[in-house]
C-alpha positions in Angstrom: -80.6 -23.9 89.8 -79.2 -23.8 86.4 -78.7 -27.1 84.4 -75.7 -25.7 82.7 -72.4 -27.0 84.1 -69.4 -24.8 84.3 -66.8 -25.4 81.6 -64.1 -28.0 82.4 -60.6 -26.6 82.2 -58.2 -28.8 80.3 -54.6 -28.9 81.4 -52.9 -28.8 77.9 -49.5 -29.7 79.4 -50.8 -32.9 80.9 -52.5 -33.9 77.7 -49.4 -33.4 75.6 -47.4 -35.6 78.1 -50.0 -38.4 77.8 -49.7 -38.3 74.0 -46.0 -38.4 74.2 -46.0 -41.3 76.6 -48.3 -43.4 74.5 -46.2 -45.9 72.5 -46.2 -45.5 68.8 -47.4 -48.3 66.6 -44.8 -49.9 64.2 -44.5 -52.8 61.7 -43.2 -55.1 64.4 -46.4 -54.6 66.4 -48.1 -56.7 63.7 -47.7 -60.4 64.9 -47.7 -61.7 61.3 -44.9 -59.3 60.2 -43.0 -60.2 63.4 -43.2 -63.9 62.6 -42.2 -63.5 59.0 -39.2 -61.4 60.0 -38.0 -64.0 62.5 -38.4 -66.7 59.9 -36.3 -64.8 57.3 -33.5 -64.2 59.8 -33.6 -67.9 60.7 -33.3 -68.9 57.1 -30.3 -66.6 56.5 -28.5 -68.1 59.5 -29.2 -71.6 58.3 -27.9 -70.7 54.8 -24.7 -69.2 56.2 -24.2 -72.4 58.4 -24.6 -74.6 55.3 -22.1 -72.5 53.3 -19.5 -72.5 56.1 -19.9 -76.3 56.6 -19.5 -77.0 52.9 -16.3 -74.9 52.7 -14.9 -76.6 55.8 -15.7 -80.2 54.7 -14.8 -79.7 51.0 -18.3 -80.4 49.8 -18.3 -77.1 47.9 -15.1 -78.0 46.1 -15.7 -79.1 42.5 -15.4 -82.9 42.3 -15.7 -83.4 38.6 -12.8 -84.4 36.3 -10.2 -81.7 36.1 -7.8 -83.2 33.5 -8.1 -85.3 30.4 -6.7 -88.3 32.2 -9.3 -87.9 35.0 -12.0 -87.6 32.4 -10.9 -90.8 30.7 -10.8 -92.6 34.0 -14.3 -91.4 34.8 -15.8 -92.4 31.4 -14.1 -95.8 31.1 -14.5 -96.5 34.9 -18.3 -95.9 34.6 -18.6 -98.6 32.0 -16.6 -101.1 34.0 -18.5 -100.3 37.2 -21.7 -100.8 35.2 -20.7 -104.4 34.6 -19.1 -104.3 31.1 -17.5 -107.6 30.1 -15.8 -106.0 27.1 -12.1 -106.6 27.6 -11.3 -103.6 25.3 -13.3 -101.3 27.8 -11.3 -102.8 30.7 -8.1 -102.2 28.8 -9.1 -98.6 28.2 -9.9 -98.1 31.8 -6.5 -99.6 32.9 -4.7 -97.4 30.4 -6.5 -94.4 31.7 -5.6 -95.3 35.3 -1.9 -95.6 34.3 -2.0 -92.3 32.5 -3.4 -90.8 35.7 -0.6 -92.5 37.7 -3.0 -94.6 39.6 -0.7 -97.6 39.4 -2.2 -99.6 42.4 -5.7 -99.4 41.0 -4.4 -100.3 37.5 -2.8 -103.4 39.0 -6.0 -104.4 40.8 -8.1 -104.2 37.7 -5.6 -106.2 35.7 -5.9 -108.9 38.3 -9.7 -108.7 38.4 -9.9 -108.8 34.6 -7.7 -111.8 34.3 -9.8 -113.6 36.9 -13.2 -112.8 35.4 -12.9 -112.2 31.6 -11.6 -114.1 28.6 -8.9 -112.1 26.7 -7.3 -115.1 25.0 -7.7 -113.6 21.5 -6.6 -110.0 22.3 -4.2 -110.4 25.3 -5.8 -107.3 26.7 -4.4 -107.7 30.2 -0.9 -108.7 29.2 -0.8 -105.5 27.1 -2.1 -103.5 30.1 0.6 -105.0 32.3 3.3 -104.1 29.8 2.0 -100.5 29.8 2.0 -100.5 33.6 5.6 -101.8 33.8 6.7 -99.2 31.2 5.1 -96.4 33.2 6.9 -97.6 36.3 10.2 -97.6 34.4 10.6 -101.4 34.7 11.5 -101.6 31.0 12.7 -105.2 30.9 9.5 -106.5 32.4 7.6 -104.2 29.9 9.4 -105.9 27.0 8.7 -109.3 28.4 4.9 -108.6 28.7 4.9 -106.9 25.3 6.4 -110.1 23.7 3.8 -112.2 25.5 1.1 -110.0 24.1 2.4 -110.2 20.6 2.7 -114.0 20.7 -0.8 -114.5 22.2 -2.5 -112.2 19.6 -0.5 -113.7 16.7 -1.3 -117.3 17.8 -5.0 -116.4 17.9 -4.8 -114.9 14.5 -2.9 -117.8 13.0 -5.5 -120.2 14.5 -8.3 -118.4 12.6 -6.3 -118.5 9.4 -5.8 -122.3 9.9 -9.6 -122.8 10.1 -10.0 -121.8 6.5 -13.3 -120.8 4.8 -15.1 -117.7 5.9 -13.2 -117.6 9.2 -9.9 -117.3 7.3 -11.3 -114.7 4.9 -12.7 -112.6 7.8 -9.4 -112.8 9.6 -7.5 -111.7 6.5 -9.9 -108.9 6.0 -9.6 -107.7 9.6 -5.9 -108.2 9.9 -4.0 -108.6 13.1 -5.7 -107.3 16.2 -4.5 -103.7 17.0 -3.2 -104.9 20.4 -0.4 -106.6 18.6 0.9 -103.3 17.2 0.2 -101.5 20.5 2.5 -104.0 22.2 5.1 -103.4 19.5 5.1 -99.7 20.3 5.3 -100.4 24.1 8.4 -102.6 23.4 9.9 -100.0 21.0 9.7 -97.3 23.6 11.0 -99.6 26.3 14.1 -100.4 24.2 14.5 -96.7 23.4 14.4 -95.8 27.1 17.1 -98.4 27.6 19.1 -96.8 24.8 19.0 -100.1 22.9 18.7 -98.4 19.5 19.0 -101.5 17.3 16.1 -103.3 19.0 14.0 -100.1 19.2 14.4 -99.7 15.4 13.5 -103.3 14.8 10.2 -102.8 16.7 9.5 -99.5 14.8 10.1 -101.4 11.6 7.6 -104.0 12.6 5.0 -101.3 13.4 5.5 -99.4 10.2 5.3 -102.5 8.1 1.7 -102.8 9.3 0.9 -99.1 9.5 2.7 -97.4 6.6 1.1 -94.0 7.0 2.0 -93.5 10.7 4.0 -90.3 10.3 4.5 -89.9 14.0 6.2 -93.3 14.3 8.3 -92.5 11.3 9.5 -89.4 13.2 10.2 -91.6 16.3 12.2 -94.1 14.2 14.1 -91.3 12.6 15.1 -89.8 15.9 16.3 -93.2 17.1 18.3 -93.6 13.9 20.0 -90.4 14.7 21.0 -91.8 18.0 22.2 -94.9 16.2 24.4 -92.8 13.9 22.2 -93.4 10.8 21.7 -89.9 9.5 20.8 -91.0 6.0 18.1 -93.3 7.4 16.8 -90.6 9.6 16.6 -88.1 6.7 14.6 -90.7 4.7 12.1 -91.2 7.5 11.7 -87.5 8.2 11.0 -86.8 4.6 8.6 -89.8 4.4 6.7 -88.3 7.4 6.5 -85.0 5.7 4.9 -86.7 2.7 2.0 -87.7 4.9 1.9 -84.6 7.1 3.4 -81.6 5.2 5.1 -79.1 7.5 5.1 -81.5 10.5 7.1 -79.5 13.0 8.9 -82.5 14.6 10.0 -83.8 11.2 11.2 -80.3 10.1 13.1 -80.0 13.4 14.6 -83.4 12.8 15.9 -82.4 9.4 17.3 -79.2 10.8 19.0 -81.3 13.5 20.9 -83.3 11.0 21.6 -80.3 8.8 19.3 -81.2 5.9 16.9 -78.8 4.1 13.3 -79.8 3.5 
């Protein structure tokens, strides 16, 4: 008996079928790759959900100040909210609120300021209230509060003068507090809005007497003088304004309006 076995015949067709049926290995067969892929897909879904939610709720909308008025409200408001007891800072904040037409909040802070701070020397909150009334076109009330501001500031100034010595010298050096002249302008503009030209001019006169180089106020007074029928006075004011600010477009326009060359 021979130990040599007969050759085994291989069915090539069956072998090819087995190879074709065997699943091919791919990247997703690796459990680590598969896990990382699922994680990446999950993160993308979460990111998209966050973006959609932000757009729907407004979180993605820019919330910073968009205008100069809003920026002033933010800056002055931050100081007030931080606990500032400086009445000037409060006055700036209220003025910014008024400029941004937040009249209710302006009124609230005027009330809070009066209750918690001492503005006896500067009349900060009377001035703020005068500005608020003017912005709301309640001009007669604006004039009343402007007058109150002027009196309070002047009385405080006169009291310092009366003390004599260094207090008097310091007061004379510093001059009247600026709120006095700010109130003068509020009153002038209120009279102008009421078309009371004579009283508006009187207030502009008062302002210019303490601020001679205010070219913009000279132009304002000149325009009121035109309304009052004083073309000669208007010409003088326009030309005086041009002396301080050559080629001021408003002054030049004013002269042209009354038919006078520069």
